C-alpha positions in Angstrom: 0.4 0.1 -0.5 0.9 2.9 -0.7 1.1 6.8 1.5 1.7 9.0 -1.2 2.7 8.4 -5.1 6.3 7.1 -4.4 6.5 6.3 -1.0 5.3 3.6 1.0 4.0 3.5 4.0 6.1 0.1 5.2 8.6 -2.2 3.6 6.4 -5.0 3.9 8.4 -8.7 3.5 6.7 -9.8 0.1 7.8 -6.2 -1.4 11.6 -6.9 -0.4 10.7 -10.4 -1.5 9.5 -9.6 -5.2 11.6 -6.9 -5.2 14.7 -9.0 -5.5 13.7 -12.4 -6.9 11.4 -10.7 -9.1 8.7 -13.4 -8.6 6.4 -14.9 -5.3 8.9 -16.7 -2.6 6.2 -18.9 0.2 7.0 -19.3 3.3 6.7 -23.0 4.0 6.6 -23.5 7.9 7.9 -27.4 9.1 7.6 -28.9 12.7 10.8 -31.0 14.1 11.3 -31.6 17.1 13.0 -29.3 19.2 12.9 -27.3 22.5 14.2 -24.2 24.0 16.1 -24.2 27.2 13.6 -22.3 29.3 11.4 -25.8 29.2 13.5 -28.3 29.5 15.9 -27.5 32.6 19.0 -25.5 31.0 17.6 -22.6 32.2 14.3 -22.4 33.8 11.2 -24.4 33.3 7.8 -23.9 31.7 9.0 -22.0 28.8 7.0 -18.6 27.8 4.2 -18.0 29.6 2.1 -17.2 26.8 3.6 -19.9 24.7 0.9 -22.9 23.9 3.7 -25.6 22.9 1.6 -26.7 19.7 2.4 -24.3 17.2 2.9 -26.7 14.1 0.9 -25.8 11.5 -2.7 -27.0 11.5 -2.3 -29.0 8.9 0.5 -31.1 9.9 0.7 -33.5 12.5 3.2 -33.5 14.8 6.8 -34.1 13.6 6.4 -36.2 10.0 9.1 -36.4 8.3 11.1 -33.2 6.9 11.0 -34.0 3.0 8.1 -35.3 3.0 6.8 -31.8 5.3 8.4 -29.5 2.4 6.9 -31.8 -0.5 3.7 -30.9 0.8 3.9 -27.3 1.2 5.7 -26.7 -2.2 2.6 -29.2 -3.2 -0.2 -26.8 -1.6 1.7 -23.9 -2.5 1.9 -24.0 -6.6 -1.8 -25.7 -6.0 -2.9 -22.0 -4.5 -0.7 -19.7 -6.7 0.5 -21.8 -9.7 4.4 -23.0 -10.9 6.2 -20.5 -10.5 7.0 -19.5 -7.5 10.2 -19.5 -5.6 10.6 -21.0 -1.3 11.4 -19.6 1.9 11.8 -22.7 4.2 10.7 -21.8 7.6 12.2 -23.9 11.2 9.6 -22.1 13.3 8.1 -23.9 16.6 10.9 -23.4 19.5 14.4 -22.6 18.9 15.3 -24.7 16.0 19.1 -24.1 16.8 18.8 -25.6 20.2 21.2 -28.9 19.3 23.9 -31.6 18.3 25.3 -30.2 15.3 24.7 -33.1 13.0 21.1 -33.0 13.6 21.3 -29.3 12.7 23.3 -30.0 9.4 20.7 -32.6 8.4 17.9 -30.3 8.9 19.4 -27.6 6.9 21.2 -29.7 4.3 17.4 -30.8 3.5 16.6 -27.1 1.8 19.0 -27.8 -0.9 17.8 -30.4 -1.6 14.6 -28.6 -3.5 16.4 -26.6 -6.3 13.1 -23.8 -5.6 14.0 -23.7 -2.1 16.1 -20.0 -1.8 16.2 -19.4 1.6 17.1 -20.8 5.3 14.8 -18.8 7.8 15.6 -19.9 11.4 13.9 -19.3 14.7 15.4 -19.4 17.6 16.6 -17.1 20.9 19.1 -14.8 21.5 21.1 -17.3 23.9 21.1 -20.4 21.5 23.3 -19.7 19.0 27.0 -20.3 20.1 29.5 -19.7 17.2 29.3 -23.1 15.6 26.3 -22.6 15.3 26.3 -19.0 12.7 29.2 -20.7 11.7 26.8 -24.0 10.6 24.2 -21.2 9.3 27.4 -19.1 7.5 28.1 -21.7 5.4 24.3 -22.3 3.6 24.9 -18.4 2.6 27.6 -19.7 0.7 26.5 -22.7 -0.5 24.0 -19.9 -2.5 20.8 -19.3 -0.2 20.2 -16.8 1.6 19.1 -17.0 5.8 17.1 -15.5 7.8 18.3 -16.2 11.6 15.0 -14.4 14.2 15.6 -13.8 17.0 12.8 -12.9 19.9 13.3 -10.1 22.2 9.8 -9.5 22.2 10.5 -6.4 25.3 13.4 -4.5 26.5 12.2 -4.8 29.8 14.2 -7.1 31.6 11.1 -6.9 34.3 9.1 -7.8 31.4 11.1 -10.6 30.1 11.5 -11.8 33.9 7.9 -12.4 34.0 6.7 -13.4 31.5 10.1 -16.5 31.6 12.5 -16.0 28.8 15.4 -16.7 31.1 17.8 -14.0 29.1 17.9 -10.9 28.9 18.7 -7.6 26.2 22.2 -7.5 26.7 22.0 -11.6 25.0 20.2 -10.2 22.4 21.9 -7.4 21.7 25.6 -9.5 21.6 23.9 -12.6 19.5 22.4 -9.7 16.9 26.0 -7.9 16.4 27.5 -11.4 15.8 25.6 -12.6 13.5 26.0 -9.8 11.7 29.8 -10.4 11.3 28.8 -13.2 9.1 26.7 -13.4 5.6 23.3 -14.2 7.7 20.4 -11.6 8.2 18.6 -10.8 11.5 15.0 -10.6 11.9 13.9 -9.4 15.5 10.5 -10.8 17.0 8.5 -8.0 18.9 4.7 -8.9 21.6 3.5 -4.8 21.9 0.5 -5.0 24.9 2.4 -7.3 27.0 1.6 -7.1 30.8 2.4 -3.9 32.3 3.9 -2.3 30.0 2.8 1.5 29.2 3.5 2.9 25.5 6.9 4.0 27.0 8.1 1.0 27.3 7.1 -0.3 23.9 8.8 2.4 22.6 11.5 1.3 23.8 12.1 -1.6 22.2 11.7 -0.1 18.7 14.2 2.6 19.6 16.8 -0.7 20.4 15.9 -2.4 17.7 16.5 0.3 15.3 19.8 0.9 16.7 21.1 -2.1 16.3 21.7 -3.6 12.4 18.4 -5.8 12.6 17.8 -6.6 8.5 14.0 -7.3 9.5 10.9 -7.5 12.8 7.4 -8.8 13.2 5.7 -6.9 15.2 3.3 -8.5 17.2 -0.2 -8.0 19.9 -0.1 -10.2 23.2 -2.6 -12.3 22.4 -3.9 -14.8 25.2 -4.0 -19.1 24.5 -5.9 -21.3 26.2 -3.6 -23.6 29.0 -0.9 -21.7 29.0 0.2 -19.2 32.6 -0.6 -16.1 31.1 -4.2 -17.4 30.2 -4.3 -17.8 33.9 -3.2 -15.2 35.2 -5.9 -12.4 32.3 -8.2 -14.6 33.6 -7.7 -13.8 36.8 -8.3 -9.9 35.7 -4.3 -9.0 36.4 -3.7 -7.2 33.2 -6.1 -7.0 30.0 -4.8 -6.6 26.1 -4.5 -3.7 24.0 -7.6 -3.6 21.4 -8.0 -3.2 17.7 -7.2 0.5 17.7 -4.8 0.4 20.4 -2.7 -1.5 19.3 -2.5 -0.1 15.2 -1.8 3.7 16.9 1.4 1.4 18.7 2.2 0.0 16.1 2.8 2.9 14.0 4.4 4.3 17.5 6.9 1.6 16.1 7.2 1.7 12.4 7.5 5.4 12.2 10.7 5.1 14.5 12.2 1.8 12.1 14.8 2.2 9.6 12.9 2.1 6.4 15.2 0.2 5.1 14.5 -2.8 7.3 11.9 -5.2 6.1 8.6 -5.3 8.4 7.5 -9.3 8.1 4.7 -9.3 9.8 2.1 -6.4 11.4 0.0 -9.9 13.3 -0.3 -12.5 15.1 -2.6 -15.1 14.6 -4.4 -18.4 16.0 -6.7 -20.8 15.2 -10.3 -19.8 17.0 -10.8 -22.5 19.4 -7.5 -22.5 21.2 -7.5 -18.0 21.9 -9.3 -16.3 24.9 -8.4 -12.4 23.8 -7.8 -10.5 21.0 -10.3 -11.4 19.1 -9.0 -10.2 15.8 -5.9 -12.8 16.6 -7.7 -14.9 14.0 -7.0 -16.0 10.5 -9.9 -14.3 9.6 -9.1 -11.2 10.0 -5.4 -11.0 9.4 -6.2 -8.1 6.7 -8.2 -6.2 8.9 -5.4 -5.9 11.1 -3.2 -4.8 8.9 -6.3 -2.6 7.7 -6.4 -0.4 10.7 -2.6 0.1 10.6 -2.4 1.2 6.8 -5.8 3.5 8.0 -3.4 4.6 11.3 -0.6 5.4 9.6 -2.8 7.1 6.6 -4.3 9.6 9.3 -1.0 10.8 10.5 0.9 10.7 7.3 3.3 9.8 8.5 5.3 6.4 7.0 7.8 4.0 8.1 11.9 6.0 8.9 9.8 9.4 9.4 10.8 9.7 12.7 13.6 7.5 13.4 16.3 8.8 15.9 19.2 7.1 15.0 21.9 7.7 11.6 21.3 4.2 9.7 
């Protein structure tokens, strides 16, 4: 969507991929039996308080063979969008660098078996990337794949990180970003807006931290409450509220305004199946476009765009 005839409202992942590859690039989300150090007891137990372990794609049974997942994803995409596609493999659930070398190599190597796959996208935590993992990931960029590493920050407020049981600090995130960017790898940061007890200033500070670092892309999500999580128990006891759609749109635009214009916006909302969602009601697949429309309308209402208030020279 354009703010004017010459300036876009924000730099979407769709725009970035189309500019780079000249055709539609589709992500294939895969699920593998990883865990996290705040689940298995290495750092904590129970995981992030908002996280439901069943984050695998709804159409996949748990941990069917990886090659089969990719083949099925390619087939589904081509049936919907036609044959002229490229693909990214998205290793999403849990921490997809938290494992032994041979296992990690085997799951990343699988992407090389498909000539239409042009990149991999590896979701993980900032405390799960020792140097040997970054060496391994960079080896795929040297073999022609575009490699994104997605780090969950969620908030730049340490009290919030402790409250949601992230079991890492802001310094871990900064360290991971700086070490990753010494290599031919791209970094995507995840943040959540509307976390318990955070105000507008807290959220802006998180955005400013991202804007100050050599981060290539970002995923911005509203906090949503999923059944059978610790955060659901807290929410149902009335300990905090979630953002309304209009509140979320305003906070998301606050962040977009301070991000560098070249930073790729991977996501602007989060979705979950309706039968697993408690609140807010706009965090469903059916309402995804409604959320994006609200954000774009807020940008237009303000006469603003991504980067119009960036606080740092990047």
